[in-house]
C-alpha positions in Angstrom: 62.6 82.7 -37.6 66.0 84.3 -37.1 68.0 87.4 -37.9 71.2 87.1 -39.9 74.4 88.1 -38.2 76.0 90.4 -40.7 79.3 89.1 -41.9 79.8 89.6 -45.6 83.1 87.8 -45.5 81.2 84.6 -44.7 77.7 85.1 -46.3 75.8 87.9 -48.2 72.6 87.5 -46.2 71.0 90.3 -44.1 67.9 90.9 -42.1 65.1 88.8 -40.8 64.6 85.3 -42.4 62.9 82.0 -41.9 64.3 78.5 -42.3 65.2 75.2 -40.8 68.4 74.2 -38.9 70.6 72.3 -41.3 72.1 70.1 -38.6 68.6 68.9 -37.6 67.5 68.2 -41.1 70.8 66.3 -41.7 69.9 63.8 -39.0 66.9 62.6 -41.0 67.7 63.5 -44.6 71.5 64.0 -45.0 71.2 63.8 -48.8 69.6 67.3 -48.8 72.3 69.0 -46.7 75.6 70.3 -48.0 78.6 71.7 -46.2 79.9 74.7 -48.0 83.6 75.6 -48.4 83.3 78.0 -45.5 82.2 75.2 -43.2 78.6 76.3 -42.9 75.8 73.8 -43.7 73.0 74.6 -46.1 69.7 72.9 -46.9 68.5 72.3 -50.4 64.9 73.6 -50.0 63.7 72.4 -53.4 64.4 68.8 -52.3 63.0 69.5 -48.8 59.8 70.6 -50.3 59.4 67.3 -52.2 60.0 65.4 -49.0 57.4 67.5 -47.2 54.8 66.9 -49.9 55.3 63.2 -49.7 55.0 63.3 -45.9 51.7 65.1 -46.2 50.4 62.5 -48.6 51.4 59.7 -46.2 49.7 61.4 -43.3 46.5 61.9 -45.4 46.5 58.1 -46.1 47.0 57.4 -42.4 44.1 59.7 -41.5 41.9 58.1 -44.1 42.7 54.6 -42.7 42.0 55.8 -39.1 38.7 57.3 -40.1 37.7 54.0 -41.7 38.4 52.1 -38.5 35.8 54.1 -36.5 
C-alpha cells in the first residue's frame, strides 16, 4: 500500500493505492514491466494476474504431491 505523491506533470494519480514495485517484478518477469517516456516503470497487471494464477496452480500440484508422500 502507498499514497501517491501528487505531481500532475508526471502522473495523474492521487490518493491511497495498492500495487507492486515494478523494479522488483522486473527482476523475475521483465517482459511485464515497461519504462514510460517519463522514466517511470509500470507493471502490466493483466499479465501479472496470469502469472500469479499459474503459480497458484503449480503450488497446488506441489501440495498434492507432498500430501501423497505422507
